[in-house]
N, C-alpha and C positions, 0 to 999 in steps of 0.2 A: 713823722710817722711813716710817710710814704717811703722815705729813704731806708728806714729801719725794716719795713716789710720787704722792700726790694732786696736788701742785703740778706735777710733771713731766707728768702726764696732762693737766691743765688747760691748761698752756702749749702742749702739743703740739696739742690740739684747737683752741685759739685760732689757732695758726699755720696749721693746715689751712684754717680758715674764711677767714683773711686771704688766703691764696694763692688759694683758690677765687674769692674776690671780685675779686682782681686779674685773674685769668684771664677772669672774666665781663665785666669792664669792657674789657679789652684786645680780646677777640674777640666782643664783644656783637653785631657785625653778622652773625655766622654762627650764633650761638646762638639757641634758641627764646626769644621774648619772654616774660618771666615775667608771671604774673598780679599786677597791682598793686591794692592796696586804695585806698580813697579817701584814706586818710592817706598812703600811699606816693606817690600821684600828686601830692599837694600839695607834697611836697618840703619844703625849708627855708623857713620863713615863708610857706608857701602857694604857693611857686613850683613850676612844673612841672620835674621832673628832666630834665637834658640829658646828652648824650654826644657824642663826636666819632666820626663814621662815615666810611667810605671812599666814594669816587665812582669808578665804573668809567670809564676813559678811552675815547676813540674808538679802535676797533681799526684797526690799519694795513691797507693795501690789499695785495692780491696782483696783480701786474702781469705782462703778457706781455713778451716780449723787446723789443717796440717801445714799451712804456709803456702799452698799453691795459689798462683795468681788467678783470681776471678775477674778482676778488672785492673788494667795497668796502663801507664802512659808511654807512648812510643814517640821519641823526638823526631820532628820533621823540620825541614829548612826551606826558607824562601830565599832565592838567589837573585841579586841585583848587581849592577855595575855602575860605578862613578867614572864616566869617561873623561871628566875634566882633569883628573890627576895623572892620566897616562901621558907620558912624554911622546911627542910627535914621532921621534925616531923609533921608539919601541912599538908604537901602534902600527906604523906603516910596515915595519919589519915582520910583525907577527899576527896581524889581524886576519890574514888569509889562513894561517894555521889554526887560529882560534875558531874561526868560522867552520873549518873542516871538522874539528872535534865536537863543537856544539851540535852540528848536524848529525853526528854519529850517535849522540846521547839523547838529544831532544829533536826528534824528527818532525816537529811541527813546521820547520823550515829546512830547505836544503842549504848547501854550502853558500851558494851565491846569494840567497835570500838573507842568510845570517850576516854575511859580510856587508850587504847593502844596509841592513837594519842598524848595524853597529856604526857604520859611517854616518848615516843620517842622525843617529842619536848623538854622535860626537859633534857634528856640525851644530846641533841644537843645544850643545853644552849640557847634556843630560847628566844629572848627578845621581840618578836613581833609576837607571834603565832596567826593566824587569827581564831576567833571564828565564827563570822557571820557579814556580811555587810548589811547595809541598813535596820536596824530594827527600828520600831517606838517606841515612848516614853513609851508606856505601857509595851512593851517587855523589854526595857532597865530596867525599874523599877523592873521587875520580876527577871532579870538576876543579878542585883546588890545584891539581897538577897541570891544567891546561895552560898553553901559552898565554902570556900577559897575566892571567889570574894567579899564576904561581909566584908573581912578584908581591902578592899580598894586597892589602887594602890601600895602603898609601902610595904605592907605585903602580900596582896593577888594577886598582879600582874595584877589587872583588869584595862584595858585601854579602854576608850570610846572616840571616836572622832565624833564630831558633824558636820553634813552636812545639806543640805536642798534640797528639790525638789519643783518644781513649780506645782501648782495644780489649776485647773479651776473648781470651785464649780458648775458652770452652764454648764459644759460640752463643747459642740461645739459652744455655743452662742458667736457670734462675734469673732470667733477664729482667722481669718486672720487679723482682725483689731487689736486685742490684741497682736498678733504676738508671737515671741519667741526669745530667746537668747540662742545660742548654740556655744560651743567652736569649732572653725574651720569652722563655717557656717555663712552665711549672717544673720545678725540680722534684723528682719522685724517687722512691726507694731509698736505698742506703746512700746513694750519691747525694741526694738532697738532705737526708736526715743528719749525715755526718760531714756536711760540706765544710763546716768550720775547721775540722781537722784535716780534711783532704786538700784544702785550698793551698795551705802554706803561706809564706810571706812574700809580698811583691817586692821586686827589685826596682832600681832607679837607673835611668839612662838619659843622657843628653840627646835631644832631637833638634834638628834644624829644618826650617821651612824651605823646601825647594819647590820647583814649578808645580808638582802634583801632590803636595801635602807635606806633613811632618815626617821626617825620616831620621834614623839614628845617625849621629855625627860620627861615631866610631863603634867598634865592637866592645869597647871597654865600658864596664858598668860602674856607675857611681856607688851602687849597692847591689851586691849579688842577690838574686832571688833565692829564697829558702824553700826547698821542695816540701810538699805536704806530707803529713804523717800517714802511716799505713793503718788501715782499719782491719782488724782480725775478726772475721765472722765466726759463728758457731756452725756454719754449714759444713757438712761432711760430703765431699765431692762424690764418693762412691755411692753413698745412700741417695744423694740428690739425683745422680744419674739413674739409679734404679727407680726412684719415685717418678721421674719424668717419663722414662721408657714404659713403665707399667701403666701409668695413667694414659699415655698416648695410645698404647696398644688397646686398652679397653675402650677409649673414646672412638677409635677407628672401628673396632668391632661393633660397637653399639650405634655408630654414626650419630653420636650425641652432640649437643650444642657446645658445651664447655665443661670443664672439670677442674678440681683443685685438690691438692694433697698437702697436709702439714704434719710433720713428725717433730716432736720435741722431747727433751729430757724431763721426766716427771719431777724430780727433786728441784731442779734449777729453773726450768722454763726456757732454757736455751733451745732455739729451733735448729734442728739438724738437717732438715730438708723442707723445702716449700716449692710446689710446682703449680702453675696455673696455665691451662691450655684452652684455646678457643678455636673453633673451626672458622677459617677465613673463607673468602669468596672462591678461592681455588680448591677448596675441599681439604686443604692441609690444616694442621693444628699448630698454632704459634702462641708464644707468651705475649699476649696483647694487653691483658688487664689482670690486676691482682685480685681475683675473685675471693680468695681466702680472707683478705683483709677488708675489701670494699664492697662486697656483694652480700646484702642482707636479704634473706628469704624466710618463708615459713619452714622451719626445720623438720616438721613431721615427727615421726615416732622417736627420734633421738631425744626429743624434748620430754618424753615420758619419764626420763630419769629425774628431771627437775620436779615434775608433778609428784612422783613417788617420794622424793626427798621432802617436799613440803608436807605431804600427808603424814609421813613418819615423824617429822619434827613437831608437828602440831598435835601428835597423838591421836590422829584420826583413824589410823589403821595399823596393823602389823602385817608383815609379809606372809604370815601363816594364816591370816584370816581368809575365809572363803567368800567367793563372789560368783554369781550366776552369769556366765558369759554366754548370752543367748545369740550373739552374732549380729544383731541389729539394735540400735539405740536411738530412740526418737526424742527430739527436742523441738517442740512447736511444729513447724512445717518442714524440718530437716531431719535427716537420719544419717547415722554413722554406721558403716557396715564393716565387719571384720573380714580378713582375707578368707576365713572360713565362714561363709554366710549362714551355715546351720548352727554355728556357735560351738563353744568348747564345753558347755555344761558347767557344772559346779566345780570350780578350781580354786586354788589358792591365789592370792594376789601376786605372789612371786611367780607362779606359772603364767598368770595373765601377762606379766611383764615379759617373761621369756618368749611367749608366742606373739607378743606385741598386740594384744587385744585392745580394741577401742573401748572396752568396758571401762577404761580409765576415765572416759568422759562422764560416765554415769557415777563412778565412785567420787570424783572430785566435785561434781555438781551437787551431790547429796551432802558431802562433807562441808561445803562452804556456801550452801544455798542461802543461809541467813546472814552471811557476812562475806560477800564476794571479795571485798577489798583486802581482807585478811590473807586470802590466797595470793593476791597480787603482791602485797607487802612481803609475804614470806619468800616469794620468788626473787624479789628485789634484794632481800637480805643475803641471798646467795651471790649477788653481784651481777645478776643476769640483765638488769636494766641499765648497766653502766658500760662505757667503753673501757678498754684495757689500758689506754694510754700508751699505745705502741709508739716506738721511736720513728717508724716510717709513716709518712703522711697517708691520708685516705681512709682511715678506719671509719666504717659506717657506724652511726649511732643506733643501737638496738631499739626496737619498738616493743614496749610492754605497757599496754594501756591500763589506765586507772578506771575504776567504776565512775560512770557519769561523763567520761570524756566522749568526744565525737567518735562514733563507730561502736560504742559499747551497746550491747543488746542482751536479750535473754539467752542467746546461744553463745555469747562470747566466752564465758567461763568453760563450758564443756569443750568448745573448740580449742581454747588455749591448752587444756589438759592433754590434748593429743598432738600439739605442735602446730596449730593453725591460729590465725589472728595474732601471731607473735612473729617478729622478724629479728633475725640474729645472723651474724656472719659465721662461716666455718671456724675461724680461729677463736671466736668467742665461745662457740660450742665446745671446742677442744679444751680451752682453758677450764671450763666447768668440769668436764670429764677428768681432766688432769688433776683437779682438786680432789676428786673422789679417790683417784689412784694414790694421791699424795696425803691420804688420811685427813682430808679436810682443809689443807693449806692451799689457798688460791695464790698462784704466783703469776707474775707478768711474763708473757712470752717475749723473749729478747732474741736479737739476731747478731749482736756484736759482743764479744767477750773482752777485747783489749784494743787499745790504741798504742801503736809503737812508732818511735822515731829513731832511725838509725839502729834498729834492733833493740832499743831500750823501751820498756813498758812505761808510758807516761800517764796512762789511765787504765784502770781495770774495772770492769762492770760486774758487780756481784748480783746475786738473785734479788729480785724485788718482790716482797710479800705484799699482796693486795688485801688479803684477809687471812689472819692466822688460823681461823677455824670457822668454816661456813656452816657447819652443822655438828651435831654431837657424834661422839665415837660410835655409839650404838647404831645410829642411822648409817654411818659409813660402813659398818660391818654388814648390815642388812643389804645395802646397795651393792656391795662387792659380791655378795652371794647371788644376787639377781643378775648382775652383769656376767658372772661366770656361768650362770645357768643358761643364759642366752646361747652360749657356745656349746654347752653340754647337751641341752635338751630342746632349745628353742629355735628361733629363726636363723641363727648363725651356726647350727650344728655341722654344716658342711665345711666350716672353716677350722675345725679342730686340727691341731698339730700334734704329731706323735712325739715331738721333741720338747715342747713347752706349751704352757697354758695361755690362752688369750681370754680377755674379758672385754665385752663391748656390747653395743646396741645397734641394731639395724634401723633404718628409717626410710620411709617412702612418703613423698608429699607431692601434691599437684602444685605446679608453679602458678603464682598469681599473674593476672593479666590486667593490671590497673583497675580501671572502673568497670571492666567487663567481668570481674570476679576471678575465677580460676580457669586457666587454659587447659588444653588437652595434653600438655607436656608434664612429665613427672620429674622429680628430683630424687635420686637414690643416694643414700648416705650410709656410712658406717663410722662410728666413733668408738674408741676403746683404748686399751693399754695392754702391755705385755712386759715380761712374763706376769701372769695374773697373781702368782703367789709372792712375787717380789718385784713390783712394777718399776721398770727403768725408763720406758718410753711410752708416750701416748701418741695417738695418731688419729687423724680424721681424713676420710675420702668422701668427696661430694661430686657427683656427676649429674649434670642437668640435661634433660631431654634425651635419654636413651630411647632407642627405637625398637629394640628386640626384646629386652626385659626391663622391668621397672623396679624390681625389689632390691633393697639395699644389700642383702647378702650376696646375691648373684652378680650385681653390677659393681658395687663399691667394695664389698667385703673381700673379693678376690684380689683387688689391688692392695688392700690393707695386709692381707696374708702374705703376699709376695714381698712387700717391704719388710714386714716383721721377720720373715725367714732370712732375708738378706742380712739384716742387722744382727739377728741371733747367730747366724753361721759365721759372721766375721768378727764377733766379739769374744775375745779370749776369756773374759770373766765367766762365760757360760760353759766353758770347756776345760775343766780341770784335768791335770795329768791323770792318765788312765789308772795308775797304780796308787792314786790317792796322795802322793807326796807333793809338797809344794813345788811349783814350777821354778826352776832356777832362773834368776834374773839374767837376761841376755843383753848383750851390748846392742845399741841401736845401729841401724844402717845409716852411714854418713855419706851423703852425696859429695862428689867433687864440686868445687866451687870457690868462691872468694874466701881467702884465708881468714881475714879479720872477722867476717860474720860467723864462720864455722867455729873458730876458737872461742868467740864470745858466747855462742850457744852451749858449747861443751862445758865451759866454765860455769855457766848459769845453772845447768842441770846436774853438775857434779860428776861428769863422766871423765874418768882418767884417760889421758892421752900422752903420747911421747913423740919426739921428733921436733927439730927446730925448722921453722919455715919463715919465709918472708911474708909478713902479714899484709904487705901491699899488693901481693900477687894472688895466684890461684894455687890450690892444693888438691891432692887426692888422699883417700884414707882407706885403710884396711885394718881388719881385726887381728891382733897379735897378743898372745899371753894375757887375755882378759883386759886388754887395753885397746884403745884406738891409736894406730900408728899413722902419723901424718907425714907427708913428704911433698916438697915443692913440685908443682906442675909447671915447668918453665916453657914459655912460648917464645921461641926464637923470632927475632925481628925478620919479617919477610917470609916467614914460614906459616903454614896452615896450623892453627892450634888444635890440640887434641881435646875434644869436648865430650867424649863419651863418659857417661856417669854424672854429668853436670845437670842441674835444673835448667829450665828454658831460659830464664833471664840471663844467667851467667853465660850460657852457651852463645846466645845471640850477641851479647856484648863483646865476648872474646872474638867471635868470627867477624863481626862488623868492624871492629877496631883495626883489623888488618885489611879492610877494603873488600870483603866478600859480601855478596847478597845471601840472605838466608831464607830458605823455604822450610816450613815446619810441618811435620805430620805426627799426630798423636798427642799424648799428654803424659806427664810424669817426669822421668829423667831421660837423658839422651842415651839411646841404645846403639845407634850407628850414625856415621856421617859419610856422605857420598864422596868427599875428596879426602884422600889419605892424609893423615896428620904428618907434619914436618915436610910436606911437599912445598914447592915454591908457590907463593901466592900470585895468582893472576887477577889483578884488580878488576872488580866488577863481575867476576865469575860467581855463579850461583852454587851454593852448597846446600844439599838437602840433609836435614837431620831428622831422624825418626826417634820418637820418644815412646817410652813404655813404662 
């Protein structure tokens, strides 16, 4: 029995060791590198041990609705040298020249210091001596031509490893919504939500253990990494720019704490612009947190739309009913006061809504006094107690208390009726208003319309209906009248547009201060849609802590109006031909760029074109006889490419491929380049391209 137990334990321990070794080999790329003795590093017959490791692929791009880069990956390179493969004669003959050129490009050492460092590394038989990390492609091309290095990896010992960094061509535009992906940190925004598409497929490479860790044996991959797919958002760059600028201007004017804006399509729920700005310690405003998605607060008077919807659905009132708005409404030891403390007198419920009277606290309390939970349940039937299931992380869970729960009291119902003791995010409020504009259909706000790989759509996102009908058609008709009346006769009358009708509701609420109750800071908001008679877009603007004015129309409504005017003025559907005839279909403007991608798009959308081109190169396009005429844009070897008319990506690739550094100004397509096309390339020279 003792022998049997001994053998059982021995075999068990051996199996544990084998399994541990298999795991170490399988996941060696993420495990700490073990300390190897001289005997270990010699391996079998004196050979260095090797393993197969993964290679990170180039991450996919995040694009706007028109294909402009919002986030892209820029390749960078880490440069090393294996000094054991360089023959003595070559090293002694050219090390002085190599040191000279290295000092010219990498001035962390002078010529003498570089030569001494290389000689020391050679004496130490260094197989992975670091030259410089994170260099761009134009520098790499220059270094490849240096003495010794120009002999390649196997004779000159030159090792280059490719990585990539994320870059946002539009800077801080929609920064929090675009998000980020960082090792060891929470992935946020679209980068995190669509990581499975953006990541791509890892490649494989053989690595060898040298003195300071596992390094690639050669530049040859066992399996090439597959770049990530592109995520096409619904963001409109022009509208996004207006939203951020108008929000920032108002925040600065009001010296407010923070603010957010969301604009989305009524029918589909696709978000066209989302901006979130907070005042930092230096007094400037930055995209630090996604308030539209993650910040739930008491909404104030914008919630009166939900209260009125509940009253109408339960048959408690009609908008033509009269009510006595006395200006002050007492509930136990607390009072609610209208902006007009003397009251509005006897008015209709519609007009009470238009002037945002707090008489709604009295109306709701009287209607549901005997069954308070019915009011709560009706609100929840509209979807107001649920999250929207947004694709991006961080959506706050709304607070809509039930009768009998902690915090419920005799004043909870009248407070809820005017937007207090309720917590909801701006985008949740917008989804509710959007449902009214959409004739009762509640749709999920979405940020991404398609996933593409190599120009082909691999997944398309259709609209998601959360509730086909949140209330009756009769209620929707009444609510739309009230929302239009706010602009015609009520608190939003200063926002009237001469070109199109707006419908919406103003809101002002004191910000909660935790256990201390409510602070002295206010939140001003405006939620609505336009054009009112045929809603296309819904929008919400929320500004917290304004210091000069506190009311929704003056603080947030002006931002709403500026965005609405921009969208209206730039949308052709709102501007028919002046003579009433249908507008002739015009050919699209085709940017110069990569031939294969351009031809693929033209074929996809059915645009006629003519002209034979090399699909492996670049082309330019012009309109001719109701067709697009294509012609090759040939870049002679050693000559500066002509990139005017190209989008940013293609222009940078074409210029860097011949060894030029690129400096970018503006956005759009290339308008001018600082070095004349077809002039002789001076490797490493900087060319400035201006986009418009």
